[in-house]
C-alpha positions, 0 to 999 in steps of 0.5 A: 790739487790732484796730480795723481789719482788711484782707482782701484777695480774690480774686474769681476764688476767692471760696471761699478767702477764706471762712476769712480773713473768718471770722477777721477777722469774729470779731477785729473783734467781739472787739475791736469793729473793722471790717472793709475787703475789698479786691480788686485789679485788674490793670492792662490791658497796653498791648498790649491797650489798643487791643482792649479797650473804652474803658471796660474798666477802669471796667467791671471795677471796676463788677464787682468793687464789686459782687461785693465788696458780695456777699461783705460781705452774705454775711459776717454782719459788721455792714453798719456794721462792714465796708467794701469798696475797689477798687484797680488795680496789683501785688497785694501792693503795693496791699494795702501800700498800702491798709493804710498808707492805712486804718491797718490794725492787721491784714491777714487772708489766705488762702494755699493751702499752699505750692507747691516753686516759692513756696519760690523765687519768693515769693507775694503772701502772702509779700510782705505778711507780709515787707513789711507795716507791721501784723500779718498773719494768714494762714488756710491753705487 
């Protein structure tokens, strides 16, 4: 049923992602599927571009790829069934684009308990749930 599972991860708070990774691992094992970990890097604001090194974006990408590799190793998922990717842009937009690109059957992501501000402004998880073309499982933290 779920052969291709996408798990977006905020590398600033990997503990938040652990329940989603565990859930994705169980589902992937049950359905003989694969898991892709995704980290989205924000775009460097134009007004800051002159103050950061020329290779800042590539340094950020390399650091994120290394961190995702560590998370993948620690996940307990067979290395042949897990991959990772780093994208750059708006968080929910890049999650949705990666889900389309990899033909994901399911997106598994964690979310904090809703606060009053998220009822009015929305959240990345809320946008993904509303606009994803595949199923989305939100694991509450």
